[in-house]
ZAMARGU-4260 file (C-alpha; in steps of 0.2 Angstrom, whole numbers, plus 5000, padded with zeros to 4 digits):
<rodrens>
0) 5175/5097/5007 | 5171/5089/4990 | 5152/5089/4983 | 5152/5070/4985 | 5155/5072/5003
5) 5142/5083/5007 | 5129/5074/4998 | 5131/5061/5012 | 5131/5074/5026 | 5115/5082/5021
10) 5099/5072/5023 | 5081/5079/5019 | 5066/5072/5027 | 5050/5073/5020 | 5036/5076/5035
15) 5020/5084/5037 | 5024/5095/5050 | 5010/5100/5060 | 5013/5107/5077 | 4998/5100/5086
20) 5001/5106/5104 | 4994/5115/5119 | 4997/5132/5112 | 5003/5131/5095 | 4994/5132/5077
25) 4988/5116/5071 | 4971/5110/5062 | 4965/5104/5078 | 4963/5113/5096 | 4958/5109/5113
30) 4951/5123/5127 | 4957/5114/5142 | 4944/5122/5155 | 4929/5117/5146 | 4936/5100/5137
35) 4931/5106/5121 | 4939/5097/5105 | 4941/5108/5088 | 4945/5102/5071 | 4946/5110/5053
40) 4935/5098/5042 | 4941/5092/5026 | 4934/5087/5010 | 4921/5100/5009 | 4920/5117/5000
45) 4925/5127/5015 | 4939/5123/5028 | 4927/5127/5043 | 4929/5123/5062 | 4919/5110/5069
50) 4918/5107/5089 | 4914/5094/5101 | 4909/5098/5120 | 4900/5087/5133 | 4895/5073/5121
55) 4888/5084/5108 | 4893/5092/5092 | 4894/5112/5093 | 4892/5122/5075 | 4903/5137/5074
60) 4896/5152/5065 | 4907/5157/5050 | 4904/5140/5043 | 4905/5147/5025 | 4923/5154/5030
65) 4939/5143/5027 | 4953/5143/5041 | 4970/5137/5039 | 4975/5134/5058 | 4967/5135/5076
70) 4975/5135/5094 | 4967/5133/5111 | 4969/5140/5127 | 4961/5140/5144 | 4942/5144/5140
75) 4944/5150/5121 | 4951/5146/5105 | 4956/5156/5090 | 4957/5151/5071 | 4967/5161/5057
80) 4957/5163/5041 | 4965/5155/5026 | 4971/5170/5018 | 4979/5176/5035 | 4970/5193/5035
85) 4958/5189/5049 | 4959/5182/5067 | 4943/5177/5075 | 4941/5169/5093 | 4927/5159/5101
90) 4923/5159/5120 | 4919/5139/5124 | 4913/5142/5143 | 4893/5146/5138 | 4887/5129/5133
95) 4877/5132/5117 | 4872/5124/5100 | 4883/5136/5091 | 4898/5148/5096 | 4899/5165/5091
100) 4915/5172/5084 | 4924/5188/5090 | 4937/5196/5077 | 4953/5199/5085 | 4962/5206/5071
105) 4959/5211/5053 | 4970/5219/5039 | 4968/5222/5020 | 4987/5220/5019 | 4997/5212/5033
110) 4994/5193/5035 | 4997/5183/5050 | 5003/5165/5051 | 5007/5153/5066 | 4994/5159/5079
115) 4997/5153/5097 | 4985/5154/5111 | 4991/5152/5128 | 4981/5152/5144 | 4972/5169/5141
120) 4983/5176/5128 | 4985/5176/5109 | 5000/5179/5098 | 5003/5177/5080 | 5017/5181/5068
125) 5015/5193/5052 | 5020/5182/5039 | 5033/5193/5029 | 5040/5203/5043 | 5042/5189/5056
130) 5035/5201/5070 | 5025/5193/5084 | 5010/5204/5089 | 4999/5198/5104 | 4982/5202/5112
135) 4971/5200/5126 | 4978/5192/5144 | 4974/5188/5161 | 4962/5199/5173 | 4961/5212/5159
140) 4980/5216/5158 | 4987/5215/5139 | 4999/5201/5136 | 5015/5210/5129 | 5022/5209/5113
145) 5041/5205/5109 | 5051/5220/5103 | 5049/5222/5084 | 5067/5220/5081 | 5065/5202/5083
150) 5060/5192/5069 | 5053/5174/5072 | 5049/5159/5062 | 5037/5151/5074 | 5029/5155/5090
155) 5021/5145/5105 | 5012/5149/5121 | 5010/5142/5138 | 5002/5149/5154 | 5008/5166/5157
160) 5022/5165/5143 | 5027/5163/5125 | 5044/5156/5117 | 5049/5159/5098 | 5062/5152/5086
165) 5071/5167/5079 | 5071/5167/5061 | 5089/5169/5057 | 5099/5161/5070 | 5085/5147/5076
170) 5089/5152/5093 | 5074/5153/5107 | 5069/5169/5113 | 5055/5169/5127 | 5043/5182/5136
175) 5030/5185/5148 | 5021/5192/5163 | 5029/5182/5176 | 5044/5195/5180 | 5062/5189/5182
180) 5057/5173/5192 | 5045/5169/5179 | 5045/5151/5169 | 5050/5160/5152 | 5067/5166/5159
185) 5071/5149/5165 | 5066/5141/5149 | 5076/5153/5138 | 5091/5152/5149 | 5090/5132/5147
190) 5089/5134/5128 | 5102/5148/5126 | 5115/5136/5117 | 5104/5126/5107 | 5098/5130/5090
195) 5079/5123/5087 | 5068/5119/5072 | 5052/5116/5081 | 5046/5122/5098 | 5029/5118/5107
200) 5024/5123/5124 | 5015/5115/5139 | 5008/5123/5155 | 5026/5128/5161 | 5038/5118/5150
205) 5044/5117/5131 | 5050/5105/5121 | 5056/5104/5102 | 5067/5097/5089 | 5085/5104/5087
210) 5091/5107/5070 | 5100/5091/5072 | 5083/5082/5075 | 5086/5079/5094 | 5071/5081/5105
215) 5073/5093/5120 | 5063/5097/5135 | 5065/5112/5147 | 5056/5121/5160 | 5050/5117/5177
220) 5041/5102/5184 | 5025/5105/5194 | 5033/5094/5207 | 5050/5085/5206 | 5043/5068/5201
225) 5031/5072/5187 | 5044/5066/5175 | 5037/5077/5160 | 5056/5083/5156 | 5062/5065/5155
230) 5065/5064/5138 | 5069/5045/5131 | 5087/5041/5127 | 5094/5041/5110 | 5080/5053/5103
235) 5090/5059/5088 | 5079/5058/5072 | 5066/5047/5081 | 5052/5059/5084 | 5041/5073/5075
240) 5025/5080/5081 | 5023/5084/5099 | 5010/5087/5112 | 5013/5094/5130 | 5000/5094/5145
245) 5001/5100/5162 | 5011/5086/5169 | 5016/5075/5153 | 5024/5075/5136 | 5018/5065/5121
250) 5028/5063/5103 | 5025/5053/5088 | 5038/5042/5081 | 5044/5045/5064 | 5046/5027/5059
255) 5028/5021/5062 | 5018/5037/5068 | 5014/5028/5085 | 5014/5040/5101 | 5025/5039/5115
260) 5021/5048/5131 | 5029/5051/5148 | 5026/5061/5164 | 5013/5058/5178 | 4998/5056/5169
265) 5005/5044/5156 | 5016/5030/5162 | 5023/5021/5149 | 5020/5005/5156 | 5000/5009/5160
270) 4990/4998/5149 | 4974/5008/5152 | 4980/5025/5147 | 4990/5019/5132 | 4978/5008/5126
275) 4972/5019/5113 | 4989/5024/5107 | 4997/5006/5106 | 4997/5000/5088 | 4988/5016/5079
280) 4998/5028/5068 | 4995/5046/5069 | 4996/5061/5058 | 4996/5074/5073 | 4992/5075/5091
285) 4985/5088/5102 | 4984/5089/5121 | 4973/5097/5135 | 4979/5099/5152 | 4977/5079/5157
290) 4971/5070/5140 | 4977/5069/5123 | 4969/5067/5106 | 4977/5061/5090 | 4972/5062/5073
295) 4973/5045/5065 | 4983/5041/5049 | 4970/5028/5045 | 4956/5038/5042 | 4961/5056/5048
300) 4948/5054/5062 | 4951/5060/5080 | 4952/5049/5096 | 4957/5053/5113 | 4964/5045/5129
305) 4970/5050/5146 | 4960/5057/5161 | 4940/5052/5159 | 4934/5069/5167 | 4933/5077/5151
310) 4920/5066/5144 | 4901/5067/5147 | 4900/5049/5151 | 4909/5041/5166 | 4922/5029/5160
315) 4941/5028/5156 | 4945/5035/5140 | 4952/5019/5132 | 4944/5021/5115 | 4935/5038/5114
320) 4930/5043/5095 | 4927/5061/5092 | 4912/5063/5080 | 4921/5078/5069 | 4922/5068/5054
325) 4938/5070/5043 | 4950/5082/5049 | 4964/5090/5038 | 4981/5085/5043 | 4989/5101/5038
330) 4982/5117/5031 | 4977/5120/5013 | 4988/5131/5003 | 4989/5137/4985 | 4995/5122/4975
335) 5011/5131/4967 | 5017/5135/4984 | 5021/5117/4988 | 5041/5113/4987 | 5049/5099/4978
340) 5047/5089/4993 | 5029/5084/4987 | 5010/5085/4990 | 5000/5075/5003 | 4990/5060/4996
345) 4973/5064/4991 | 4976/5082/4993 | 4964/5089/4981 | 4950/5079/4989 | 4954/5083/5006
350) 4955/5103/5001 | 4939/5100/4990 | 4950/5107/4975 | 4954/5124/4984 | 4973/5121/4987
355) 4984/5107/4992 | 4993/5100/5007 | 5010/5101/5006 | 5025/5089/5013 | 5037/5100/5021
360) 5057/5098/5018 | 5065/5097/5035 | 5083/5099/5033 | 5093/5091/5046 | 5111/5096/5050
365) 5122/5081/5056 | 5136/5091/5060 | 5143/5105/5072 | 5136/5122/5069 | 5143/5138/5076
370) 5131/5145/5087 | 5129/5162/5089 | 5130/5171/5107 | 5116/5170/5119 | 5101/5180/5115
375) 5097/5196/5125 | 5084/5209/5120 | 5091/5219/5106 | 5089/5237/5111 | 5101/5244/5099
380) 5106/5241/5080 | 5121/5231/5084 | 5110/5216/5089 | 5102/5217/5073 | 5119/5218/5063
385) 5123/5202/5073 | 5108/5193/5066 | 5112/5200/5048 | 5131/5194/5049 | 5125/5176/5055
390) 5112/5175/5041 | 5126/5179/5029 | 5135/5165/5036 | 5122/5152/5033 | 5117/5158/5015
395) 5135/5150/5009 | 5127/5133/5017 | 5110/5135/5009 | 5118/5139/4992 | 5128/5122/4993
400) 5113/5114/4999 | 5102/5119/4985 | 5115/5115/4971 | 5117/5097/4978 | 5099/5094/4980
405) 5095/5102/4963 | 5108/5090/4955 | 5100/5076/4964 | 5083/5081/4959 | 5089/5083/4940
410) 5097/5067/4939 | 5082/5059/4948 | 5071/5067/4935 | 5080/5061/4920 | 5081/5043/4925
415) 5062/5044/4928 | 5060/5051/4911 | 5070/5037/4903 | 5061/5024/4913 | 5043/5030/4907
420) 5050/5032/4889 | 5054/5013/4890 | 5038/5009/4898 | 5029/5018/4885 | 5039/5009/4870
425) 5036/4991/4878 | 5017/4996/4879 | 5016/5002/4860 | 5025/4986/4855 | 5015/4974/4865
430) 4999/4984/4859 | 5004/4981/4842 | 5008/4963/4843 | 4991/4961/4854 | 4981/4970/4841
435) 4966/4968/4854 | 4951/4978/4856 | 4952/4989/4871 | 4937/4997/4880 | 4932/5014/4873
440) 4931/5023/4890 | 4942/5037/4892 | 4945/5033/4910 | 4957/5020/4917 | 4957/5009/4933
445) 4967/5023/4941 | 4952/5034/4942 | 4948/5024/4958 | 4965/5030/4967 | 4963/5044/4979
450) 4944/5046/4980 | 4937/5041/4996 | 4943/5037/5013 | 4943/5019/5020 | 4951/5007/5031
455) 4968/4999/5028 | 4980/4993/5041 | 4985/5006/5056 | 5001/5013/5048 | 4995/5018/5030
460) 4985/5032/5026 | 4968/5026/5020 | 4964/5040/5010 | 4978/5036/4998 | 4968/5023/4988
465) 4951/5020/4984 | 4953/5004/4993 | 4964/4989/4996 | 4951/4978/5001 | 4939/4983/4988
470) 4950/4972/4975 | 4934/4972/4964 | 4936/4989/4959 | 4951/4986/4952 | 4942/4977/4938
475) 4930/4990/4934 | 4933/4998/4918 | 4921/5009/4907 | 4910/5019/4919 | 4924/5020/4932
480) 4927/5038/4927 | 4935/5050/4939 | 4923/5062/4933 | 4909/5053/4939 | 4917/5048/4957
485) 4920/5067/4959 | 4901/5067/4960 | 4902/5056/4975 | 4904/5066/4991 | 4911/5062/5007
490) 4902/5069/5023 | 4906/5069/5041 | 4896/5058/5053 | 4889/5074/5062 | 4882/5082/5045
495) 4871/5066/5043 | 4866/5066/5061 | 4861/5083/5059 | 4853/5080/5043 | 4842/5066/5049
500) 4838/5073/5066 | 4849/5061/5075 | 4841/5047/5064 | 4824/5049/5072 | 4810/5037/5071
505) 4800/5050/5062 | 4813/5052/5047 | 4814/5033/5045 | 4807/5027/5027 | 4813/5010/5026
510) 4827/4996/5027 | 4840/4990/5014 | 4853/4977/5013 | 4862/4981/5028 | 4852/4994/5038
515) 4840/5008/5040 | 4835/5021/5027 | 4831/5040/5034 | 4825/5055/5026 | 4835/5069/5028
520) 4840/5087/5023 | 4859/5093/5020 | 4865/5109/5024 | 4864/5115/5006 | 4845/5111/5008
525) 4845/5095/4997 | 4833/5082/5002 | 4841/5066/5002 | 4839/5048/5009 | 4853/5041/5022
530) 4856/5022/5023 | 4863/5019/5039 | 4873/5003/5043 | 4863/4999/5059 | 4860/4980/5063
535) 4845/4985/5075 | 4835/4989/5059 | 4838/4973/5050 | 4822/4963/5047 | 4828/4946/5054
540) 4832/4945/5071 | 4850/4938/5069 | 4862/4953/5071 | 4874/4955/5057 | 4892/4955/5058
545) 4902/4971/5056 | 4911/4962/5041 | 4894/4959/5033 | 4889/4977/5033 | 4906/4983/5028
550) 4904/4970/5013 | 4887/4978/5008 | 4893/4996/5010 | 4909/4993/4999 | 4898/4983/4986
555) 4886/4999/4985 | 4900/5012/4984 | 4910/5003/4973 | 4897/4999/4960 | 4885/5015/4962
560) 4898/5027/4960 | 4902/5024/4942 | 4884/5018/4937 | 4873/5033/4930 | 4857/5029/4923
565) 4840/5038/4924 | 4832/5022/4931 | 4845/5018/4945 | 4845/5028/4961 | 4859/5040/4961
570) 4873/5038/4975 | 4877/5056/4981 | 4890/5052/4994 | 4895/5041/5009 | 4902/5043/5026
575) 4914/5030/5033 | 4920/5035/5052 | 4925/5022/5065 | 4912/5008/5064 | 4898/5019/5055
580) 4895/5015/5037 | 4881/5027/5029 | 4876/5031/5011 | 4867/5046/5005 | 4856/5044/4989
585) 4845/5056/4980 | 4828/5056/4988 | 4814/5046/4980 | 4799/5056/4985 | 4785/5044/4980
590) 4792/5029/4989 | 4793/5011/4985 | 4783/5000/4973 | 4781/4988/4986 | 4772/5002/4997
595) 4761/5007/4983 | 4755/4990/4979 | 4754/4981/4996 | 4751/4996/5010 | 4736/4994/5019
600) 4730/5011/5016 | 4730/5009/4997 | 4714/4998/4995 | 4702/5007/4985 | 4702/5010/4966
605) 4709/5026/4961 | 4717/5029/4978 | 4734/5030/4970 | 4742/5035/4953 | 4748/5017/4952
610) 4731/5010/4950 | 4731/5011/4931 | 4737/4998/4918 | 4747/5011/4909 | 4757/5016/4925
615) 4760/4998/4930 | 4768/4993/4914 | 4778/5011/4912 | 4785/5005/4930 | 4790/4987/4925
620) 4798/4995/4909 | 4808/5008/4919 | 4815/4995/4931 | 4818/4983/4916 | 4829/4997/4908
625) 4840/4999/4922 | 4843/4981/4924 | 4846/4980/4906 | 4860/4993/4909 | 4868/4985/4922
630) 4868/4968/4913 | 4873/4974/4896 | 4881/4992/4898 | 4890/4991/4913 | 4908/4985/4910
635) 4911/4973/4918 | 4892/4969/4919 | 4883/4968/4937 | 4871/4955/4944 | 4860/4965/4957
640) 4854/4949/4966 | 4841/4957/4975 | 4828/4962/4963 | 4810/4965/4972 | 4797/4977/4972
645) 4804/4987/4988 | 4820/4989/4978 | 4811/4999/4965 | 4808/5018/4970 | 4798/5031/4962
650) 4806/5049/4960 | 4795/5065/4960 | 4790/5062/4941 | 4784/5043/4945 | 4800/5037/4936
655) 4805/5019/4943 | 4822/5017/4948 | 4832/5002/4954 | 4841/5004/4971 | 4850/4994/4984
660) 4866/4986/4977 | 4873/4979/4992 | 4872/4962/4988 | 4877/4965/4970 | 4892/4955/4962
665) 4902/4959/4946 | 4899/4946/4932 | 4914/4944/4920 | 4909/4943/4901 | 4919/4928/4899
670) 4910/4917/4912 | 4892/4911/4908 | 4889/4909/4927 | 4897/4912/4943 | 4899/4898/4956
675) 4900/4901/4974 | 4904/4892/4989 | 4895/4904/4998 | 4876/4903/5002 | 4865/4910/4991
680) 4857/4927/4996 | 4842/4936/4991 | 4824/4937/4997 | 4812/4923/5000 | 4799/4924/4985
685) 4810/4933/4973 | 4826/4922/4973 | 4830/4912/4958 | 4826/4893/4963 | 4840/4887/4951
690) 4852/4899/4961 | 4846/4895/4978 | 4846/4875/4974 | 4861/4873/4964 | 4871/4890/4969
695) 4874/4895/4951 | 4871/4913/4948 | 4869/4921/4931 | 4860/4937/4925 | 4844/4926/4923
700) 4843/4927/4941 | 4839/4945/4941 | 4826/4940/4926 | 4818/4929/4938 | 4816/4943/4952
705) 4808/4956/4939 | 4797/4942/4934 | 4790/4941/4951 | 4788/4960/4952 | 4779/4960/4936
710) 4766/4948/4943 | 4765/4958/4958 | 4760/4973/4947 | 4746/4962/4938 | 4739/4953/4952
715) 4741/4966/4967 | 4748/4950/4979 | 4763/4950/4989 | 4778/4938/4982 | 4772/4927/4996
720) 4755/4929/5003 | 4741/4919/5013 | 4726/4913/5003 | 4708/4918/5008 | 4705/4901/5015
725) 4719/4904/5027 | 4730/4889/5022 | 4749/4889/5021 | 4758/4905/5012 | 4759/4903/4993
730) 4771/4912/4981 | 4764/4923/4968 | 4774/4913/4954 | 4763/4897/4960 | 4748/4906/4961
735) 4748/4915/4944 | 4759/4905/4934 | 4747/4891/4931 | 4733/4903/4927 | 4742/4914/4913
740) 4748/4897/4906 | 4730/4891/4904 | 4724/4908/4896 | 4715/4915/4912 | 4725/4931/4914
745) 4709/4940/4918 | 4705/4929/4932 | 4720/4936/4942 | 4722/4954/4939 | 4721/4967/4954
750) 4704/4972/4958 | 4710/4989/4961 | 4714/4993/4944 | 4700/4982/4937 | 4697/4975/4920
755) 4707/4982/4905 | 4700/4993/4893 | 4699/4988/4875 | 4715/4997/4871 | 4723/4989/4886
760) 4720/4971/4884 | 4734/4966/4871 | 4747/4977/4884 | 4743/4967/4899 | 4743/4951/4890
765) 4760/4954/4885 | 4767/4959/4902 | 4757/4943/4910 | 4766/4931/4896 | 4783/4941/4898
770) 4781/4938/4917 | 4778/4919/4914 | 4793/4917/4904 | 4804/4927/4916 | 4800/4914/4931
775) 4803/4898/4922 | 4813/4886/4934 | 4827/4884/4923 | 4837/4899/4918 | 4841/4895/4901
780) 4822/4896/4898 | 4820/4913/4903 | 4822/4927/4890 | 4837/4940/4891 | 4834/4960/4896
785) 4835/4965/4879 | 4819/4955/4876 | 4810/4960/4890 | 4813/4977/4888 | 4807/4975/4868
790) 4792/4967/4875 | 4787/4980/4888 | 4790/4995/4876 | 4778/4986/4864 | 4765/4984/4876
795) 4767/5003/4882 | 4766/5009/4864 | 4750/5001/4862 | 4743/5012/4878 | 4751/5027/4871
800) 4743/5025/4854 | 4761/5028/4846 | 4767/5011/4841 | 4786/5011/4837 | 4797/5000/4827
805) 4805/4986/4836 | 4819/4973/4832 | 4808/4958/4840 | 4819/4942/4845 | 4810/4925/4843
810) 4806/4927/4862 | 4797/4941/4860 | 4787/4935/4843 | 4781/4920/4854 | 4770/4932/4863
815) 4761/4941/4850
</rodrens>
C-alpha cells in the first residue's frame, strides 16, 4: 500500500473528548440519590468545585485547590486534584451550606488519572503504569481491584461493577461484586470481539465508541422494553460524548453538538422532555438516574432536563438553568502537553493562565483490524507476552501514521509561512503607499478576541470572540489593550449572589441605566459595587426589554474595559449567565454627588464635607477631567449621554469619578455630529435640548449635562425642582441662567455653603459663568471640555493659593 493511499485511509478528528457520564471522570458530576450537581469552575485562579442542591449553591471546602476531574455516584462524589497526587470525596446526604472532604488517596510520587465513581465504590488509574486501584464499597465490603497485570487506558463504573479499556489491545475488561451471573460478566462477553476507543457506564449497561467510531451499547435492560440499548442506525462517525442513566442513553452528535436520547425516560418524539436539548449545542453531558445536564457550547453553563423530582420546585424540567457559572469543558493541563491537534479557544482565560485545555486527536481506523483473542484473567506471564506482541504489531501502524501526519503537517506549515510572508509583503507595500499616520497604541483590535463570554448562536462557542454582536468594539483602537482587558474579571453568578447577600435590600445603594446597584464583598475581601440588570429597579414603571438591558451591558463592558482614568469609575469585572447581566465596579465609599446635594439629611451647614466652595469646585473639575478624557483621549472618542449628579461618584478620598456608561456611544473623529433614527435618551433636566428636539448628538451634549451639574453645585437645587410658592416644577437652568447673566450670582448660591469668602469670590464667579456658557441652547455656543477644565483649574488655583500657568482660549478669557 502506497503512502498516498494511506493518506486517504487515515482520518484524524479534532475533538474535546470529555467523558461525562454516570461513573466516569469529567468536569461535571451528579450524585443520583441526592440530585446534587457539581462542576469545576472556570476562569478563576483555582479550578475549584462548586455544587448545587435543592435550589441552593453549596460551597466545597478546599476551594483554594485546583481539580482536574470529578465523578459522582449514589450519594457522594470524588475529585482528583490537578497534580493527580490526591483524591478527595464528599458525602452529599447531609444538607448543609458546605461539604467537608475526605481524602481517599495521597501519594508523593504515584499520580492518578481517570477517576470513576460507581454506586458506592471508586476506581482510578495509575497514570504511568495503567494499573487500576479501587476503594470503598457497599455494606462495608471493599470493592475489588483488577489484577495488576492488566494495564488500562480508561475506566468507567456502574452499579456494582466497573469496566475498562486495556491499554494495548483496546479490548474491554469488566469486574465487580455480583458473581458469575453479574452484569459485568454479561457486558464483557458482549464486548469480547470489539475494540473500543471510549467507554461509559450507566446503572446496568455500558456504551462506547469503537476504534472505527461506531456507537455500541451492551448490558441488560431493567425490563425488555426500556430501549436504552437501541442504538440509532448508521451511528458510525456520528456521536461523541455520552451520558447513561438507569433506563436511557444520550449522545452528542459530532456535526452540531445536539443531543439525542433514547430509552424509557426519553422518547425521541417527546416534545416536553426533549424541549431543552432541541437546537442547543453541547460540549458535554452528564446523567443522573433519570435526568440529564448538559454543558452548553454557547456559554459553558449547565442546563438540565428530564425527571422534575430532582428540582426543589415542582415543575417539568423544560428549561432549568443551574447557576454554577462557567464550567471547564475539559481539564486544564500544562501548556506544552497539548498535541498538534490544538488548544481549546479561550483556554488561557478559562484556566486563568494556569495551563491550557487541549483538543485531543482521536484517530479512526476505517479498515479491518486483526483482533486479539477474547480477554480472560491473565494469571501467568503468557497473557502479558500476548499483550506485548500485539503492541509491537500496532507500532508499525503508529509509525506509518506518524510519518504521514507529520508530512502533511510540515507541508501545511510551509504553506502557512508562505501565505503570511505574502500578506506581510502586501501590508508593507500598502503602508509605504498610504504614508498615513497610524494610532500609537501598541495593541490592535484583536486584543478584544477571546476575553469574555457572551451569547452567539446556539452552535458556536461564545467564548471564542469578545462579541459578534458588539460590532462597535472592533472599531476601538488605542486603549483597547489586552493588558487592560485582562484586568476585567469574569465572575460566576453565585459569587455575586454571595457577595451581595442575595442582593438584599440592605445592600442596595442605587440604580443605574439598566438596573439596581448593590454593595458587596468578594471572596478575596474586596468591597465592590454590583450593578444587576434587574427591570424591577428601573425608576420608571415601564418594564425594560431584555434587549435594552443587553445593549446597556454591552456598552459598559465594551467601553469601560478599555478606559482607565482616575476620574472614571473602574470596571472590575462582569457576569453573563443565562438572562443575568451584572457589572462589578470598584466601590465608591462616599456615594454620589446627588445624595450629598439633595439628600434630606444634609440640610445644615457643615453637615457634609461637600459644604465648602473649594470642595464643590474640585468635584466639578474632577468630573470635567473625566469627561475631557473620553472626549479627547479615548480613541475613538466617546459621548457619555447621561451626565448628571447621580452619575458622579465620590471615592474614599473624595475624588469625583464619572460612572454609568450604559447609554454611551462611540463618536468617530470624522463626524462632527451623530444623527440617529432612535429617540434621544438621557435624564430630564440634564438632556441637551438641541439633542432632544433635533436628535443631533455631539460632545456638546455632555457639556450641557455638566453645566447643569455645576448649577446644582452652586445653587443646591435639583435639576428640576418645585419653587417655594408651590407652582409648577422649574429647571435649574431656567432658574439660575438669567440671574447669572444679570450679575445676580450671589442671590442664587446654596445657603448651606453660604456667601463666599474674599478669596473665594472670583473662583465662584468663574464656575458660575462657565456653567452659564455650558447650558447655551445651541451646541456651537458652548465651550469644549478643554476650555472648561482650564477655567475650573484656574478657579481652584485661587482657592489653593497656588496660581498656575494656563493656556487659555478665547472662551476662558471672556470670563475673567
